[in-house]
Backbone as CSV, one residue per row, in Angstrom:
resi,resn,N_x,N_y,N_z,CA_x,CA_y,CA_z,C_x,C_y,C_z
1,UNK,-30.629,6.690,-14.784,-31.531,7.184,-13.850,-32.742,6.348,-14.317
2,UNK,-33.142,5.653,-13.282,-34.908,5.062,-13.423,-35.889,6.100,-14.110
3,UNK,-36.282,5.710,-15.058,-37.524,6.235,-15.595,-36.978,7.205,-16.888
4,UNK,-35.843,7.375,-17.073,-35.250,8.156,-17.955,-35.129,7.724,-19.329
5,UNK,-36.129,7.464,-19.922,-35.974,6.440,-21.108,-36.054,7.270,-22.645
6,UNK,-36.466,8.564,-22.403,-36.720,9.332,-23.657,-35.315,9.987,-23.884
7,UNK,-34.294,9.049,-24.528,-33.055,9.844,-24.780,-32.376,9.001,-25.998
8,UNK,-31.616,9.504,-26.653,-30.566,8.905,-27.606,-28.944,8.963,-27.329
9,UNK,-28.921,8.965,-26.156,-27.262,8.867,-25.774,-26.404,7.621,-26.375
10,UNK,-26.799,7.256,-27.503,-26.024,5.925,-27.831,-25.726,6.061,-29.418
11,UNK,-24.943,5.362,-29.856,-24.614,5.259,-31.302,-25.785,5.110,-32.287
12,UNK,-26.727,3.989,-31.792,-27.849,3.483,-32.447,-28.633,4.622,-32.372
13,UNK,-29.013,4.983,-31.107,-29.987,6.239,-30.772,-30.074,7.474,-31.423
14,UNK,-28.559,7.676,-31.489,-28.571,8.930,-32.313,-28.647,8.931,-33.681
15,UNK,-28.399,7.849,-34.377,-28.679,7.472,-35.749,-30.237,7.510,-36.065
16,UNK,-30.890,7.143,-35.140,-32.561,7.163,-35.234,-32.699,8.748,-35.076
17,UNK,-32.321,9.206,-34.429,-32.547,10.952,-34.092,-32.269,11.530,-35.536
18,UNK,-31.087,11.052,-36.168,-30.881,11.824,-37.226,-31.739,11.715,-38.427
19,UNK,-32.126,10.475,-38.505,-33.155,9.895,-39.600,-34.637,10.920,-39.166
20,UNK,-35.307,11.206,-38.040,-36.028,11.647,-37.484,-36.001,13.225,-37.791
21,UNK,-34.440,13.966,-37.673,-34.371,15.218,-37.763,-34.465,15.498,-39.411
22,UNK,-34.095,14.554,-40.191,-34.018,14.810,-41.577,-35.591,14.753,-41.961
23,UNK,-36.319,13.903,-41.525,-37.629,14.008,-42.067,-38.370,15.184,-41.534
24,UNK,-38.035,15.521,-40.070,-38.618,16.423,-39.621,-38.627,17.985,-40.190
25,UNK,-37.332,18.039,-40.527,-37.021,19.152,-41.638,-37.892,19.300,-42.801
26,UNK,-37.861,18.061,-43.387,-38.642,18.240,-44.692,-40.045,18.599,-44.617
27,UNK,-40.755,18.060,-43.384,-42.348,18.298,-43.034,-42.209,20.038,-42.886
28,UNK,-41.062,20.466,-41.767,-41.038,21.530,-41.583,-41.198,22.682,-42.722
29,UNK,-40.248,22.292,-43.728,-40.263,23.315,-44.906,-41.425,23.121,-45.689
30,UNK,-41.820,21.874,-45.834,-43.077,21.690,-46.617,-44.111,22.666,-46.223
31,UNK,-44.394,22.471,-44.783,-45.738,23.275,-43.959,-45.625,24.518,-43.878
32,UNK,-44.106,25.124,-43.197,-44.010,26.231,-42.969,-43.384,27.320,-43.912
33,UNK,-42.526,26.477,-44.982,-41.644,27.263,-45.685,-42.456,28.382,-46.542
34,UNK,-43.808,27.999,-47.004,-44.298,28.918,-47.910,-44.944,30.126,-47.060
35,UNK,-45.024,29.985,-45.800,-45.506,31.119,-44.942,-44.354,32.058,-44.514
36,UNK,-43.281,31.210,-43.785,-42.331,32.125,-43.209,-41.190,32.049,-44.243
37,UNK,-40.967,31.504,-44.904,-39.683,31.583,-46.139,-38.886,30.136,-45.660
38,UNK,-38.046,29.678,-46.339,-37.252,28.258,-46.231,-36.053,28.720,-45.374
39,UNK,-35.434,29.853,-45.572,-34.252,30.159,-44.695,-34.796,30.220,-43.285
40,UNK,-36.057,31.060,-42.827,-36.163,31.103,-41.485,-36.862,29.550,-41.143
41,UNK,-37.340,29.037,-41.850,-37.725,27.342,-41.065,-36.473,26.647,-40.923
42,UNK,-35.574,26.787,-41.881,-34.237,26.201,-41.536,-33.440,26.462,-40.301
43,UNK,-33.295,27.935,-40.356,-32.558,28.487,-38.993,-33.503,28.059,-37.555
44,UNK,-34.751,27.981,-37.739,-35.415,27.852,-36.760,-35.369,26.145,-36.458
45,UNK,-35.557,25.519,-37.348,-35.594,24.148,-37.187,-33.991,23.805,-36.558
46,UNK,-32.963,24.238,-37.321,-31.564,23.941,-36.520,-31.520,24.331,-35.326
47,UNK,-32.040,25.212,-34.617,-31.710,25.739,-33.297,-32.581,24.751,-32.364
48,UNK,-33.979,24.513,-32.916,-34.683,23.393,-32.228,-34.259,21.971,-32.307
49,UNK,-33.846,21.630,-33.359,-33.116,20.383,-33.419,-31.873,20.100,-32.434
50,UNK,-30.885,21.121,-32.376,-29.969,21.235,-31.605,-30.265,20.970,-29.931
51,UNK,-31.390,21.866,-29.946,-31.669,21.695,-28.509,-32.431,20.537,-27.980
52,UNK,-33.341,19.831,-28.829,-33.619,18.535,-28.473,-32.702,17.585,-28.526
53,UNK,-31.615,17.604,-29.407,-30.465,16.691,-29.514,-29.788,16.752,-28.012
54,UNK,-29.395,17.973,-27.818,-28.735,17.916,-26.562,-29.544,17.551,-25.093
55,UNK,-30.779,17.894,-25.264,-31.828,17.240,-24.242,-31.615,15.614,-24.313
56,UNK,-31.738,15.392,-25.519,-31.801,13.797,-25.478,-30.327,12.829,-25.503
57,UNK,-29.118,13.460,-25.497,-28.103,12.838,-25.349,-27.675,12.953,-23.928
58,UNK,-28.324,13.651,-23.092,-28.205,13.756,-21.964,-28.126,12.471,-20.974
59,UNK,-27.348,11.625,-19.971,-27.379,10.726,-19.437,-28.398,10.721,-18.281
60,UNK,-28.755,11.950,-17.910,-29.620,11.783,-16.684,-30.360,13.080,-16.929
61,UNK,-31.591,13.266,-15.997,-32.526,14.255,-15.904,-31.940,15.885,-15.871
62,UNK,-31.192,15.742,-14.678,-30.436,16.780,-14.652,-29.351,17.660,-15.904
63,UNK,-28.810,16.527,-16.336,-28.124,16.855,-17.543,-28.922,17.199,-18.595
64,UNK,-30.130,16.722,-18.847,-31.099,17.243,-19.864,-31.617,18.576,-19.659
65,UNK,-31.873,18.721,-18.154,-32.439,20.257,-17.885,-31.176,21.331,-18.179
66,UNK,-30.020,20.910,-17.784,-29.080,21.837,-17.997,-28.578,22.179,-19.561
67,UNK,-28.762,21.177,-20.146,-28.525,21.207,-21.576,-29.705,21.973,-22.469
68,UNK,-30.819,21.500,-22.008,-31.935,22.274,-22.383,-31.869,23.580,-22.412
69,UNK,-31.833,24.071,-21.070,-31.657,25.389,-20.611,-30.514,26.136,-21.566
70,UNK,-29.370,25.603,-21.538,-28.421,26.422,-22.184,-28.465,26.432,-23.812
71,UNK,-29.014,25.509,-24.201,-29.078,25.483,-25.668,-30.582,26.204,-26.020
72,UNK,-31.414,26.409,-25.221,-32.392,27.144,-25.679,-32.035,28.709,-25.631
73,UNK,-31.222,29.155,-24.432,-30.705,30.572,-24.359,-29.996,30.618,-25.699
74,UNK,-29.071,29.911,-25.853,-28.022,30.437,-26.959,-28.795,30.329,-28.144
75,UNK,-29.731,29.320,-28.551,-30.746,29.051,-29.557,-31.257,30.535,-29.920
76,UNK,-32.018,30.845,-28.846,-32.737,32.173,-28.897,-31.597,33.328,-29.380
77,UNK,-31.008,33.668,-28.790,-29.828,34.381,-29.107,-29.303,34.638,-30.611
78,UNK,-29.202,33.264,-31.127,-28.770,33.139,-32.658,-30.039,33.376,-33.305
79,UNK,-31.160,32.981,-32.966,-32.335,33.445,-33.953,-32.457,35.229,-33.625
80,UNK,-32.081,35.769,-32.728,-32.300,37.034,-32.768,-31.095,38.038,-33.280
81,UNK,-30.234,37.369,-33.611,-28.759,38.005,-34.304,-29.231,38.132,-35.830
82,UNK,-29.109,38.934,-36.395,-29.262,39.113,-37.907,-27.816,38.603,-38.420
83,UNK,-27.542,37.161,-38.508,-26.372,36.860,-39.007,-26.588,35.780,-40.363
84,UNK,-27.754,35.461,-40.513,-28.197,34.586,-41.722,-28.362,33.373,-41.263
85,UNK,-28.764,32.620,-42.269,-29.111,31.328,-41.905,-27.830,30.284,-41.908
86,UNK,-26.766,30.463,-42.716,-25.812,29.627,-42.659,-25.104,29.779,-41.346
87,UNK,-24.722,31.017,-40.910,-24.330,31.137,-39.718,-25.145,30.831,-38.345
88,UNK,-26.409,30.915,-38.387,-27.313,30.252,-37.548,-27.205,28.873,-37.315
89,UNK,-27.297,28.033,-38.509,-27.015,26.563,-38.493,-25.590,26.484,-37.704
90,UNK,-24.494,27.109,-38.328,-22.878,26.965,-37.719,-23.032,27.064,-36.108
91,UNK,-23.960,28.000,-35.805,-23.951,28.518,-34.497,-24.807,27.302,-33.553
92,UNK,-25.795,26.739,-34.229,-26.748,25.589,-33.578,-25.867,24.206,-33.242
93,UNK,-24.687,24.098,-34.445,-23.769,22.957,-34.285,-23.058,23.325,-33.138
94,UNK,-22.384,24.580,-33.159,-21.662,24.773,-31.961,-22.254,24.478,-30.505
95,UNK,-23.532,24.822,-30.418,-24.357,24.853,-29.320,-24.314,23.295,-28.937
96,UNK,-24.574,22.517,-30.006,-24.616,20.925,-29.591,-23.107,20.863,-29.240
97,UNK,-22.250,21.023,-29.652,-20.738,20.789,-29.114,-20.444,21.312,-27.767
98,UNK,-20.801,22.506,-27.396,-20.916,22.759,-26.031,-21.538,22.298,-25.052
99,UNK,-22.706,21.831,-25.394,-23.597,21.297,-24.453,-23.019,19.873,-24.318
100,UNK,-22.718,19.322,-25.320,-22.061,17.676,-25.221,-20.831,17.555,-24.316
101,UNK,-19.969,18.188,-24.790,-18.616,18.042,-23.878,-18.347,19.153,-23.041
102,UNK,-19.205,20.377,-22.921,-19.214,21.342,-21.518,-19.884,20.795,-20.448
103,UNK,-21.194,20.275,-20.720,-21.993,20.093,-19.850,-22.227,18.472,-19.604
104,UNK,-22.421,17.743,-20.660,-22.879,16.306,-20.400,-21.860,15.017,-20.348
105,UNK,-21.011,15.271,-20.915,-19.867,14.421,-21.020,-18.301,14.977,-20.740
106,UNK,-17.426,14.185,-20.051,-16.006,14.823,-20.041,-14.875,13.981,-20.592
107,UNK,-13.932,14.381,-20.915,-12.752,13.823,-21.440,-11.673,14.965,-21.064
108,UNK,-10.508,14.544,-21.607,-9.346,15.622,-21.294,-9.905,16.853,-22.288
109,UNK,-9.393,17.805,-21.682,-9.932,19.275,-22.325,-9.342,19.089,-23.973
110,UNK,-8.115,19.000,-24.251,-7.872,19.183,-25.515,-8.412,17.953,-26.490
111,UNK,-8.741,16.875,-25.836,-9.418,15.760,-26.612,-10.959,16.357,-26.944
112,UNK,-11.194,16.969,-25.959,-12.765,17.147,-26.166,-12.776,18.058,-27.114
113,UNK,-12.006,19.194,-27.315,-11.910,20.414,-28.338,-11.534,19.685,-29.793
114,UNK,-10.556,18.754,-29.649,-10.349,18.095,-30.991,-11.541,17.328,-31.407
115,UNK,-12.268,16.454,-30.288,-13.011,15.573,-31.241,-14.434,16.531,-31.595
116,UNK,-14.693,17.713,-30.682,-15.820,18.255,-31.067,-15.763,19.146,-32.328
117,UNK,-14.348,19.609,-32.345,-14.281,20.383,-33.764,-14.133,19.537,-34.826
118,UNK,-13.795,18.158,-34.769,-13.592,17.334,-35.905,-15.155,17.136,-36.236
119,UNK,-15.961,16.845,-35.205,-17.490,16.342,-35.589,-18.071,17.636,-36.002
120,UNK,-18.062,18.728,-35.508,-18.509,20.160,-36.085,-18.107,20.165,-37.677
121,UNK,-16.652,20.206,-37.982,-16.532,20.552,-39.188,-16.981,19.119,-40.017
122,UNK,-16.696,18.073,-39.868,-17.256,17.166,-40.693,-18.579,17.009,-40.872
123,UNK,-19.352,17.425,-39.796,-21.002,17.299,-39.966,-21.605,18.408,-40.798
124,UNK,-20.627,19.563,-40.406,-21.327,20.725,-41.449,-20.868,20.525,-42.874
125,UNK,-19.641,20.138,-43.040,-19.231,19.806,-44.332,-19.842,18.878,-44.931
126,UNK,-20.256,17.889,-44.349,-21.231,16.795,-45.259,-22.385,17.210,-45.520
127,UNK,-22.975,18.057,-44.560,-24.466,18.717,-44.662,-24.103,19.629,-45.836
128,UNK,-22.981,20.448,-45.977,-23.028,21.321,-47.045,-22.852,20.755,-48.326
129,UNK,-22.103,19.535,-48.272,-22.082,18.669,-49.597,-23.108,18.336,-50.318
130,UNK,-24.066,17.802,-49.542,-25.152,16.877,-49.798,-26.215,18.344,-49.959
131,UNK,-26.363,19.294,-49.523,-27.396,20.158,-49.441,-27.154,20.929,-50.971
132,UNK,-28.588,20.528,-51.590,-28.614,21.327,-52.785,-29.574,22.439,-52.934
133,UNK,-30.570,22.367,-53.864,-31.574,23.357,-54.073,-32.833,22.889,-53.675
134,UNK,-33.065,21.577,-53.622,-34.445,21.343,-53.216,-34.416,20.837,-51.788
135,UNK,-36.029,20.651,-51.469,-36.195,20.545,-50.250,-35.861,18.980,-49.607
136,UNK,-35.814,18.158,-50.274,-35.279,16.743,-50.086,-33.622,16.703,-49.869
137,UNK,-33.086,17.633,-50.410,-31.524,17.938,-50.180,-31.259,18.446,-48.634
138,UNK,-32.285,19.460,-48.355,-32.343,19.870,-47.139,-32.326,19.072,-45.893
139,UNK,-33.411,18.101,-46.302,-33.584,16.873,-45.180,-32.454,16.003,-45.430
140,UNK,-31.833,15.919,-46.410,-30.607,14.836,-46.532,-29.621,15.599,-45.862
141,UNK,-29.393,16.926,-45.685,-28.281,17.650,-45.095,-28.612,17.478,-43.434
142,UNK,-29.738,17.773,-42.865,-29.976,17.362,-41.785,-29.505,16.231,-41.242
143,UNK,-30.153,15.133,-41.889,-29.661,13.930,-41.447,-28.050,13.506,-41.463
144,UNK,-27.420,14.196,-42.697,-25.885,13.961,-42.792,-25.418,14.567,-41.420
145,UNK,-25.804,15.660,-41.102,-25.270,16.441,-39.686,-25.216,15.655,-38.706
146,UNK,-26.486,15.076,-38.467,-26.662,14.465,-37.073,-26.228,12.953,-37.585
147,UNK,-26.072,12.284,-38.569,-25.253,11.061,-38.662,-24.051,11.191,-38.189
148,UNK,-23.191,12.030,-38.651,-21.611,12.646,-38.243,-21.481,12.451,-36.645
149,UNK,-22.740,13.334,-36.223,-22.801,13.545,-34.591,-22.793,12.228,-33.743
150,UNK,-23.543,11.314,-34.574,-23.611,9.859,-33.909,-22.149,9.318,-33.638
151,UNK,-21.126,9.958,-34.331,-19.952,9.416,-34.180,-19.205,9.392,-32.715
152,UNK,-19.788,10.623,-32.096,-19.173,10.882,-30.770,-19.367,9.520,-29.822
153,UNK,-20.451,8.809,-30.078,-20.546,7.799,-29.089,-19.719,6.465,-29.170
154,UNK,-18.838,6.685,-30.480,-17.761,5.704,-30.894,-16.605,6.128,-30.352
155,UNK,-16.314,7.270,-29.829,-14.939,7.899,-29.601,-14.779,7.310,-28.311
156,UNK,-13.693,6.821,-27.992,-13.243,6.506,-26.477,-12.742,7.460,-25.778
157,UNK,-12.563,7.441,-24.205,-12.190,8.425,-23.580,-13.078,9.239,-23.008
158,UNK,-14.385,9.081,-23.166,-15.313,9.980,-22.916,-15.988,9.343,-21.790
159,UNK,-16.543,9.894,-20.820,-17.459,9.483,-19.497,-18.277,10.340,-19.234
160,UNK,-19.541,10.142,-18.882,-20.461,10.935,-18.296,-20.225,11.667,-17.115
161,UNK,-20.591,13.095,-16.930,-20.229,13.892,-15.727,-20.651,13.178,-14.470
162,UNK,-20.272,13.413,-13.239,-20.806,12.840,-12.153,-22.168,13.459,-11.845
163,UNK,-23.064,12.925,-11.543,-24.251,13.571,-10.944,-24.125,13.731,-9.422
164,UNK,-24.269,14.969,-9.058,-24.170,15.248,-7.530,-25.576,14.606,-6.775
165,UNK,-25.634,13.523,-5.905,-26.577,12.729,-5.431,-26.031,12.523,-3.783
166,UNK,-26.607,13.426,-3.174,-26.363,13.216,-1.749,-27.065,11.695,-1.242
167,UNK,-28.109,11.386,-2.042,-28.655,10.006,-1.353,-27.982,8.937,-1.712
168,UNK,-27.126,9.148,-2.421,-26.299,7.705,-2.989,-25.494,7.245,-2.223
169,UNK,-25.248,5.756,-2.083,-24.666,4.954,-1.155,-22.851,5.493,-1.240
170,UNK,-22.334,5.627,0.017,-20.947,5.985,-0.105,-20.035,5.391,-0.826
171,UNK,-20.288,4.112,-0.831,-19.387,3.014,-1.635,-19.534,3.091,-3.114
172,UNK,-20.765,3.637,-3.552,-21.036,3.670,-4.806,-20.237,5.152,-5.469
173,UNK,-20.495,6.213,-4.443,-19.774,7.394,-5.008,-18.278,7.304,-4.990
174,UNK,-17.933,6.297,-4.138,-16.271,6.180,-4.076,-16.168,5.407,-5.056
175,UNK,-16.663,4.303,-5.635,-16.388,3.371,-6.937,-16.609,4.426,-7.887
176,UNK,-17.578,5.503,-8.161,-17.746,6.314,-9.339,-16.415,7.350,-9.460
177,UNK,-15.903,7.615,-8.406,-14.776,8.630,-8.333,-13.705,7.868,-8.663
178,UNK,-13.480,6.619,-8.344,-12.069,5.797,-8.946,-12.418,5.508,-10.153
179,UNK,-13.658,5.230,-10.639,-13.691,4.777,-12.173,-13.743,6.075,-12.737
180,UNK,-13.943,7.225,-12.386,-13.799,8.457,-13.234,-11.974,8.893,-13.400
181,UNK,-11.290,8.572,-11.990,-10.019,8.646,-11.809,-9.241,7.899,-13.088
182,UNK,-9.705,6.497,-13.006,-8.897,5.864,-14.068,-9.119,6.025,-15.334
183,UNK,-10.495,6.784,-15.866,-10.687,7.027,-17.231,-9.772,7.998,-17.609
């Protein structure tokens, strides 16, 4: 869509987001950690980063609005539940998967489930592996999680969901349906 430039729905773009997320968590923990507690900051940052990531990987504005709304509502619910920081982070990761394959991109249902499960487990596993006791290791864990999520854009068999656009040329709509059918 014309004018929709603030996004990272590519392998390279999502790698840059991963670096920004790691740096952002480092700053957030250093600034807000002494006041709110490190666990609260990490939980809040995980939900915020998942929401921003879901918005940024959207292929169009309509998808970004839908993903942002869904991620915001589910993220707020995660933060309100007394489930702890680890469960909140895992829930935020699940929100990313739900927005990505449930709203923004399409593939065969079982393929989407397998890909999202693999990315979720690998991302959280790598984040857990590198997370230690220091603030820098938390930033490295955020970077590692989103780095794994970047692999989604290298997986074949995934296409963007068609945007309902009544003003589009009928030939373009027919071509889009044919391409979607062939995928």
